[in-house]
C-alpha positions as CSV (number, residue, x, y, z in Angstrom):
1,M,0.2,-0.3,0.3
2,S,1.6,3.4,-1.0
3,M,0.9,6.4,0.6
4,D,0.8,10.0,-0.9
5,I,3.4,12.8,0.9
6,D,3.0,16.0,0.3
7,T,5.7,18.6,-1.1
8,P,7.2,20.7,1.9
9,V,5.6,23.9,2.4
10,S,8.5,26.8,3.7
11,I,6.5,28.9,6.3
12,P,7.9,32.3,6.7
13,S,9.1,33.3,10.0
14,I,6.8,36.1,11.8
15,S,10.0,38.5,12.1
16,A,10.3,38.5,8.6
17,I,6.3,39.8,7.1
18,P,6.9,43.4,6.5
19,Q,4.8,45.5,9.7
20,T,3.5,48.5,8.1
21,A,2.4,51.3,11.1
22,A,-1.0,52.8,11.6
23,T,-1.1,56.0,9.5
24,I,-3.1,58.8,10.9
25,L,-4.0,62.2,9.0
26,C,-3.4,65.7,10.7
27,C,-6.3,66.9,12.6
28,N,-5.1,70.6,11.4
29,C,-3.4,70.1,7.8
30,G,-3.9,66.1,6.8
31,A,-0.7,65.8,6.4
32,P,-0.4,61.3,7.0
33,I,1.5,61.2,10.4
34,D,2.8,58.3,12.7
35,G,0.0,57.4,14.9
36,T,2.2,56.0,17.5
37,K,4.5,58.8,17.4
38,A,2.1,61.8,16.8
39,A,1.2,63.8,19.8
40,G,-2.3,65.3,19.7
41,A,-2.9,64.5,16.1
42,L,-0.6,67.1,14.9
43,C,2.4,66.9,12.7
44,Y,5.6,68.7,13.3
45,D,4.8,71.8,11.4
46,C,1.6,72.1,12.6
47,V,2.9,71.4,16.4
48,K,5.8,74.6,15.6
49,L,2.6,76.8,14.5
50,T,0.1,76.0,17.0
51,I,2.1,76.0,20.0
52,D,4.4,78.7,21.8
53,I,7.1,77.6,24.4
54,S,7.6,81.1,25.1
55,E,4.0,81.7,26.9
56,G,4.5,83.1,30.0
57,I,8.1,84.7,29.3
58,P,7.7,88.7,29.5
59,R,8.5,90.6,26.2
60,E,9.5,94.2,28.3
61,A,11.0,94.1,31.3
62,T,12.5,97.2,33.6
63,I,16.2,97.2,35.1
64,H,17.5,99.6,37.5
65,T,20.9,101.2,37.4
66,C,22.9,103.9,39.6
67,R,24.2,107.3,37.6
68,D,26.5,107.8,40.4
69,C,28.4,104.4,40.8
70,E,27.1,102.8,37.8
71,R,26.0,99.7,39.0
72,W,23.1,97.7,38.6
73,L,20.4,96.6,41.0
74,Q,20.1,92.4,41.7
75,P,16.9,92.1,43.2
76,P,16.0,91.9,46.2
77,Q,18.8,94.5,47.5
78,S,22.1,93.9,46.1
79,W,24.5,95.9,43.7
80,V,26.2,94.3,41.2
81,T,29.3,96.3,39.0
82,A,28.5,95.4,35.0
83,T,29.5,97.0,32.1
84,P,27.5,97.3,28.9
85,E,27.4,94.1,26.9
86,S,29.4,91.9,29.6
87,R,28.6,88.4,30.6
88,E,27.1,90.1,34.4
89,L,24.8,92.3,32.8
90,L,23.6,89.4,30.4
91,A,23.3,87.0,33.4
92,L,20.9,90.0,35.2
93,C,18.9,90.5,32.6
94,L,18.2,86.7,31.9
95,R,17.0,86.8,35.7
96,K,14.5,89.3,35.4
97,L,12.8,87.2,33.5
98,R,10.1,85.0,34.5
99,G,9.2,81.6,33.0
100,L,12.4,81.0,31.9
101,N,13.2,77.9,34.8
102,K,10.8,75.7,32.3
103,V,13.0,76.1,29.4
104,R,16.3,75.6,28.1
105,I,18.4,78.7,27.7
106,I,20.5,77.8,24.5
107,D,21.9,81.3,23.6
108,A,21.3,84.6,24.3
109,S,23.0,87.8,23.5
110,F,22.6,91.7,23.2
111,I,21.5,93.3,19.7
112,W,23.0,96.8,20.0
113,T,21.1,100.1,20.4
114,E,21.6,103.8,20.9
115,P,23.8,104.2,24.3
116,H,21.8,107.3,24.6
117,S,18.3,105.4,24.3
118,R,18.3,104.0,27.6
119,R,17.1,100.8,26.1
120,V,18.8,97.5,26.4
121,K,17.7,94.4,23.7
122,V,18.3,90.6,24.3
123,K,18.0,87.9,21.5
124,I,17.1,84.6,23.0
125,T,17.1,81.2,21.5
126,I,15.0,78.7,23.7
127,Q,13.8,74.7,23.1
128,S,11.6,72.7,25.0
129,E,10.0,69.1,24.6
130,P,5.8,70.0,24.7
131,F,5.1,66.8,23.9
132,T,7.1,63.3,24.2
133,G,9.5,63.4,21.5
134,T,9.0,66.2,20.2
135,I,11.7,69.1,20.6
136,L,11.0,72.8,19.6
137,Q,13.3,75.5,19.3
138,Q,12.2,78.8,19.1
139,T,14.2,82.6,19.0
140,F,12.8,85.6,20.3
141,E,14.0,89.3,21.9
142,V,13.3,90.5,24.6
143,E,13.7,94.9,25.3
144,Y,14.2,95.8,28.7
145,V,13.9,99.9,30.2
146,V,16.8,101.2,32.0
147,A,15.4,103.2,34.8
148,Y,17.8,105.2,37.6
149,H,17.3,104.5,41.1
150,Q,20.1,105.7,43.5
151,C,21.9,102.7,45.7
152,P,22.1,103.3,49.4
153,D,25.3,103.8,49.5
154,C,25.3,107.1,47.1
155,A,22.4,107.9,49.2
156,K,24.3,107.7,52.3
157,S,27.4,109.6,50.3
158,F,25.1,112.5,49.6
159,T,23.4,112.6,53.1
160,A,25.4,114.5,56.0
161,N,26.4,112.0,59.4
162,T,25.9,109.1,57.1
163,W,29.8,107.8,57.8
164,R,30.9,104.6,59.9
165,A,34.3,105.6,60.3
166,V,36.8,108.3,59.7
167,V,40.7,108.3,58.4
168,Q,41.9,112.0,59.9
169,V,45.7,112.1,58.1
170,R,47.4,115.4,59.4
171,Q,51.2,116.4,59.3
172,K,52.3,119.9,60.7
173,V,54.2,121.4,58.3
174,P,53.9,124.6,56.7
175,H,53.5,123.2,52.9
176,K,51.1,120.7,51.3
177,R,54.0,119.1,49.4
178,T,53.7,116.0,51.7
179,F,50.2,115.5,50.7
180,L,50.9,116.0,47.3
181,Y,52.7,113.3,46.9
182,L,50.6,111.1,49.1
183,E,47.5,112.2,46.5
184,Q,49.5,110.0,44.0
185,L,50.3,107.1,45.9
186,I,46.5,106.9,46.9
187,L,45.8,107.7,43.4
188,K,47.8,104.8,41.7
189,H,46.8,101.8,44.5
190,S,43.5,103.2,44.4
191,A,43.1,103.0,48.1
192,H,40.6,106.0,48.0
193,K,37.8,103.5,45.9
194,D,35.8,103.0,49.3
195,T,35.1,106.4,50.3
196,I,32.2,107.9,50.7
197,N,33.8,111.7,50.7
198,I,37.2,113.2,51.2
199,A,36.9,116.5,52.8
200,E,40.1,119.3,52.9
201,V,41.4,120.3,56.5
202,K,44.0,122.4,57.9
203,D,47.0,120.6,58.4
204,G,45.4,117.4,56.2
205,L,43.1,115.5,55.2
206,D,39.5,113.5,56.0
207,F,38.6,110.5,54.8
208,F,35.0,108.8,55.1
209,F,34.0,105.4,54.9
210,A,30.4,104.0,55.3
211,Q,32.2,100.5,56.7
212,R,35.1,100.3,59.6
213,N,37.1,97.8,57.5
214,H,37.2,99.8,54.9
215,A,38.7,102.5,57.0
216,E,41.3,100.1,58.4
217,K,42.5,98.8,55.1
218,F,42.9,102.7,54.1
219,V,45.2,102.4,57.8
220,D,47.4,100.0,56.3
221,F,48.4,101.3,53.3
222,L,48.9,104.4,54.6
223,N,51.5,102.3,57.2
224,S,53.2,100.9,54.3
225,V,53.9,104.0,51.9
226,A,54.6,106.6,54.8
227,P,56.2,106.6,58.7
228,V,53.1,107.4,60.6
229,R,51.6,106.9,64.2
230,V,47.8,105.8,64.2
231,K,45.3,106.0,67.0
232,K,42.0,104.6,66.9
233,S,38.7,105.9,69.1
234,Q,35.5,104.7,68.9
235,E,31.7,107.3,70.2
236,L,28.7,105.2,70.9
237,I,26.2,106.6,68.4
238,S,22.6,104.0,69.6
239,M,21.8,101.2,71.7
240,D,19.2,98.5,71.9
241,I,18.7,97.9,75.5
242,H,16.9,94.7,74.4
243,T,19.8,93.3,72.5
244,S,22.5,94.7,73.6
245,T,23.0,96.0,70.1
246,K,25.6,99.1,69.9
247,S,26.3,101.3,66.6
248,Y,29.3,102.9,67.2
249,K,31.3,105.9,65.0
250,F,35.0,104.9,64.6
251,S,37.5,107.4,64.1
252,F,41.4,107.3,63.5
253,S,44.0,109.7,63.7
254,V,46.8,109.5,61.5
255,E,49.8,111.3,62.0
256,L,52.7,111.9,59.5
257,V,56.5,112.4,60.7
258,P,56.6,116.2,60.1
259,I,60.2,115.6,58.5
260,C,59.6,116.5,54.8
261,K,62.3,115.6,51.8
262,D,64.7,118.4,51.4
263,D,64.6,119.5,55.2
264,L,67.6,119.6,57.1
265,V,67.7,117.7,60.4
266,A,69.5,118.0,63.6
267,L,69.5,114.5,65.5
268,P,70.1,114.2,69.3
269,L,73.6,113.1,69.8
270,K,72.4,109.6,71.6
271,L,70.0,108.3,68.6
272,A,73.2,110.0,66.0
273,K,75.3,107.3,66.9
274,Q,72.2,104.7,67.6
275,V,71.6,104.7,63.9
276,G,75.0,104.3,62.1
277,N,77.3,106.8,64.2
278,I,76.2,109.2,61.1
279,T,76.9,113.6,61.6
280,P,74.5,114.9,63.6
281,I,73.8,117.5,61.1
282,T,71.9,115.4,58.4
283,L,69.6,116.2,55.1
284,C,66.8,114.1,54.1
285,Y,66.8,112.9,50.7
286,R,63.6,110.5,50.6
287,I,60.7,109.8,52.8
288,G,59.6,106.1,52.6
289,T,58.2,104.0,55.3
290,S,61.0,105.2,56.9
291,V,63.2,108.7,57.2
292,N,66.2,108.2,55.1
293,L,69.3,110.9,56.4
294,L,72.1,111.5,54.0
295,D,75.1,113.3,55.6
296,P,76.2,115.6,52.6
297,T,80.0,116.0,53.8
298,T,80.6,112.0,54.0
299,L,78.0,110.8,51.9
300,Q,77.0,108.4,54.6
301,T,73.1,107.6,55.0
302,A,70.9,106.4,57.6
303,D,67.5,105.0,57.7
304,L,65.1,105.7,60.8
305,S,62.4,103.8,61.1
306,T,59.0,104.8,62.1
307,P,59.0,103.0,65.7
308,I,62.6,104.9,66.6
309,Y,61.0,108.4,65.5
310,W,57.9,107.7,67.3
311,R,59.4,107.0,70.8
312,A,61.3,110.4,71.3
313,P,59.9,112.8,68.3
314,F,61.8,115.5,67.2
315,A,61.4,118.9,64.9
316,P,63.1,119.4,61.5
317,L,66.1,122.6,62.1
318,A,65.2,124.3,58.7
319,D,62.1,123.4,56.1
320,V,62.4,124.2,52.0
321,T,61.2,127.5,53.2
322,E,64.3,128.7,54.2
323,L,66.4,127.5,51.8
324,V,69.0,130.3,50.3
325,E,70.1,130.9,46.6
326,Y,74.3,130.7,45.8
327,I,76.2,130.6,42.8
328,V,78.8,128.2,42.5
329,M,81.8,129.6,41.5
330,D,84.0,126.5,41.8
331,I,83.8,123.0,42.0
332,D,85.8,119.7,42.1
333,V,84.8,116.6,42.7
334,L,86.8,114.0,44.9
335,G,85.6,111.0,43.0
336,V,83.4,109.2,45.9
337,Q,80.2,108.2,44.7
338,K,77.1,106.0,46.5
339,G,74.4,105.9,43.9
340,R,73.5,109.4,42.8
341,F,75.2,111.4,44.6
342,F,78.6,112.4,44.0
343,L,80.6,114.5,47.1
344,A,82.4,117.3,45.4
345,E,83.6,120.4,47.2
346,A,82.1,123.8,46.2
347,T,82.9,127.2,46.9
348,V,79.9,129.5,46.7
349,A,78.5,132.6,47.2
350,R,75.0,134.3,48.4
351,A,73.4,135.2,45.0
352,S,72.1,138.1,47.0
353,D,75.9,139.3,47.8
354,L,76.8,139.4,44.7
355,G,77.3,143.2,43.4
356,H,77.6,143.9,47.3
357,N,80.8,142.0,48.8
358,S,82.7,138.9,48.1
359,Q,82.0,136.9,50.8
360,T,82.0,133.2,49.5
361,F,81.8,129.8,51.5
362,Y,83.5,126.4,51.4
363,T,81.4,123.6,51.3
364,R,81.5,119.4,50.7
365,T,78.1,118.5,48.5
366,H,77.0,115.6,47.7
367,L,75.8,117.0,44.3
368,G,79.2,117.1,42.4
369,A,77.5,114.9,39.3
370,I,75.5,118.3,38.2
371,L,76.6,121.2,39.5
372,H,79.1,123.1,37.6
373,P,80.3,127.3,38.4
374,G,78.1,129.3,37.2
375,D,74.9,127.3,38.2
376,S,72.2,128.3,40.6
377,V,71.5,126.4,43.7
378,M,69.7,126.2,46.6
379,G,71.0,125.4,50.4
380,Y,71.1,126.5,53.9
381,H,72.8,129.0,55.7
382,L,73.6,127.8,58.6
383,T,77.0,131.0,59.6
384,G,75.1,133.4,61.9
385,T,72.0,131.9,61.9
386,N,69.6,131.3,65.2
387,F,67.4,128.2,65.4
388,N,65.6,127.6,68.0
389,N,66.0,123.3,68.4
390,P,67.4,122.1,71.8
391,H,69.3,119.3,69.7
392,Y,71.2,121.8,67.4
393,E,71.8,124.3,71.0
394,V,73.8,121.0,71.9
395,L,76.0,120.6,68.8
396,E,77.2,124.2,69.5
397,E,77.9,123.8,72.9
398,K,80.3,120.8,72.8
399,E,83.3,122.1,71.1
400,S,83.7,118.0,70.0
401,T,80.6,118.9,67.6
402,A,80.8,122.3,67.3
403,N,83.9,121.6,63.7
404,L,81.1,119.3,62.5
405,I,78.8,122.1,61.8
406,P,79.5,123.4,57.9
407,D,78.8,127.3,57.1
408,V,76.3,125.6,54.4
409,I,74.8,122.6,53.3
410,L,73.6,122.6,49.3
411,V,70.4,121.1,49.3
412,K,68.8,120.6,44.9
413,K,70.2,122.6,41.8
414,L,68.1,126.0,40.6
415,F,66.9,124.8,37.1
416,A,66.4,127.8,34.6
417,R,62.3,128.0,34.0
418,K,61.3,129.2,30.6
419,R,58.1,131.2,31.7
420,K,57.6,134.0,34.5
421,G,56.6,132.2,38.0
422,G,56.8,129.1,36.8
423,N,54.1,128.8,34.6
424,Q,56.4,126.5,32.1
425,A,54.5,124.1,29.6
426,R,55.1,120.5,30.4
427,N,54.2,117.4,28.3
428,W,52.9,115.6,31.0
429,K,49.6,115.9,33.5
430,L,49.2,114.5,37.2
431,K,45.4,113.3,38.1
432,R,44.5,114.8,41.5
433,M,41.5,113.2,43.8
434,G,38.0,115.0,43.6
435,K,37.3,116.2,47.6
436,E,35.6,119.4,49.3
437,E,38.1,122.5,49.5
438,S,38.5,124.1,52.3
439,E,36.8,127.1,53.6
440,M,40.6,128.5,54.0
441,L,41.1,128.5,50.6
442,A,38.6,131.2,50.1
443,R,41.1,133.5,50.8
444,K,43.8,135.0,48.3
445,Q,46.7,134.4,49.9
446,D,46.2,130.7,50.9
447,R,45.1,129.8,47.6
448,E,48.5,131.4,46.3
449,R,50.5,129.2,49.0
450,A,48.7,126.1,47.3
451,E,49.4,127.0,44.0
452,K,53.2,127.9,44.8
453,D,53.4,124.3,47.0
454,F,51.6,122.5,43.9
455,E,54.7,124.1,41.6
456,M,57.2,123.0,43.8
457,F,56.1,119.7,43.5
458,L,55.8,119.6,39.8
459,R,59.6,120.4,39.7
460,D,60.4,117.7,42.2
461,I,59.0,115.3,40.2
462,E,60.9,117.1,37.4
463,E,64.0,116.6,38.6
464,D,63.9,113.6,40.7
465,E,63.9,110.2,38.6
466,E,63.3,107.8,41.5
467,M,60.1,109.8,43.1
468,R,58.7,109.8,39.3
469,G,59.0,106.2,39.3
470,T,56.4,105.8,42.4
471,M,53.7,107.5,40.7
472,A,51.5,107.6,37.6
473,L,52.2,110.2,35.4
474,Y,50.3,110.9,32.0
475,K,50.7,112.7,28.6
476,A,49.2,116.1,27.7
477,R,47.3,116.3,24.7
478,Q,48.5,119.5,24.1
479,E,50.1,119.3,20.8
480,K,47.4,120.1,18.3
481,K,46.2,123.2,20.8
482,A,50.1,124.3,20.3
483,R,50.1,123.7,16.5
484,D,47.0,125.8,15.8
485,S,47.8,128.6,18.0
486,A,51.1,128.8,16.0
487,K,48.8,128.9,12.5
488,A,46.8,132.0,14.5
489,R,49.9,133.6,15.4
490,V,51.0,133.1,11.9
491,A,47.3,134.3,10.4
492,G,47.0,137.5,13.0
493,A,50.6,138.8,11.9
494,G,49.5,138.8,8.5
495,T,46.4,139.7,8.3
496,G,46.7,142.3,11.2
497,D,43.2,141.9,12.6
498,K,41.9,142.0,16.1
499,E,41.3,138.6,16.5
500,G,44.7,137.5,15.5
501,M,46.1,139.9,17.8
502,D,44.0,138.3,20.7
503,V,45.7,134.7,20.0
504,D,49.0,136.0,20.0
505,G,48.6,137.3,23.6
506,Q,47.4,133.9,25.0
507,D,49.5,131.8,27.3
508,V,49.7,129.0,24.9
509,V,49.4,125.3,27.0
510,G,51.6,123.3,25.3
511,S,54.7,120.3,24.9
512,G,57.7,121.1,26.3
513,G,59.4,120.8,23.4
514,D,57.5,123.4,21.3
515,E,59.8,126.1,21.5
516,E,58.1,128.0,18.4
517,V,55.3,128.7,20.6
518,E,57.2,129.5,23.7
519,E,58.7,132.2,24.9
520,V,61.6,133.0,27.7
521,D,61.1,135.7,30.2
522,D,64.1,138.3,30.2
523,D,64.1,137.8,34.2
524,E,64.0,133.7,34.2
525,E,64.8,132.0,37.6
526,G,68.3,130.8,38.0
527,D,70.8,130.4,34.9
528,G,72.3,127.4,33.3
529,D,70.7,125.2,31.6
530,G,66.5,124.1,32.0
531,P,65.3,121.3,33.8
532,P,65.1,117.4,32.2
533,D,62.8,116.2,30.6
534,V,60.9,113.5,31.6
535,N,61.2,110.7,29.2
536,L,57.8,109.8,27.3
537,D,58.0,106.0,28.1
538,E,57.5,107.1,31.5
539,L,54.1,108.8,30.9
540,L,50.4,106.5,30.0
541,D,48.8,107.3,27.8
542,D,45.0,107.4,28.8
543,F,43.8,110.0,31.3
544,D,40.6,109.0,32.4
545,D,39.7,112.3,34.9
546,L,40.1,114.1,31.9
547,S,36.2,115.7,31.4
548,V,35.4,116.6,28.1
549,G,35.6,120.7,28.8
550,D,39.5,119.4,29.7
551,E,39.8,117.9,26.8
552,E,39.2,120.4,24.7
553,R,41.0,122.5,26.4
554,V,44.2,120.4,26.2
555,A,43.5,118.7,22.2
């Protein structure tokens, strides 16, 4: 019996059978979409058109800035510093918008606006996932209105008696040269940035601070640049009896050493032996963290530290207001050198004695490198001069020390000045601190004294290269005005009109090298060469404190 066997038939596997996804139509535009992935029965294009992921994010906002300190308000109460179009300002703008925490920020950038429009525009790109598997990206602009709001610190600065600490800097000397030098050190290191006010008073300056630690930081700076003595006091302002909370005002009295550069000093004999057995009659050639003294007859130097001086303080024998002008008749360099000082023997005569008598004085000096016969030099006249100083009287009474007192001590060379009264054009400028003027400057003699002290300070800067290295000098942009004035002179001389004559009579403010516009007066101060020029490499380009009026005046 035979059996019929069917032919084998292959059965395809389930995985090999092609499966088609369920397709539905978009409820908005009718486009076919994957029904398993579609969200809300909308295609991707319709989702972008109908759903706004930036909904709830405002398109306008207001940011506040203080026009005095140029800081920005970061809610609720903090004030931050941010320059225009900086990362800090961008972060501040983004924090002002509500709803950004629900989306992802992809990009943010500033859009340029007019500086005076008081508007800030920011372009923001965000991403969000409104439905599962659907990611949308959108870009929009937000406009911020800049509103002015005075910060509490500036509000206190404009209100009287709101300071918390004051630093009273004093120096009992007849001139302001030390404070002018201290002012340049403060400006160079920006030590006054935390002050809310600076007032000029008799014999010094007052620096007011809103916080005690700012005043202590300023006192530490003064200790690091000058020999000072500090006294601290405090005054109770208010007290809460329930919580025992007290409010104080702090005062720091800072007294500078009354010895200044180029002062003549008579040391006590005991102190002179302690600081290196130096001659008691010395010259102060520099003031730093200590008083640097020089014996001009031997070039020996000594450093008088601040604690040693304040242990037994003493006044200088004579200051720069008592200098006398001498004429160098003869000079012989001895070949001894110590730094920038060269020992020399000089024969000098008082300028006031020329033509009246032939009295001369023989002395040793440390200025052998710059003095020549015929030069004018400033010095102290000790012969026949009465000093009200107990230490000097002790030196005169003892025979061993009386022979050490010279007839004349030369201090510095007197350079010729091109303009009468010292108003010589310079190719450099100095910054000045903004401070309240003293009531004493209302008098004419006080203003003249202040101008004279400032001119003496500028001359010291020109003549002392070491002093220039400790401060910041700025280029005076005066070349353009000098050229314009010279052209006006030529035009006025050629046409003979009244306007040209008026320009010719003005005082030209130009650089020291514009000889074509400078006139030398007949009665110059001193003879010989002029003051040393300040190298342009030592000057800085930017002069931040120039106002619009100053720029037009020196341009």
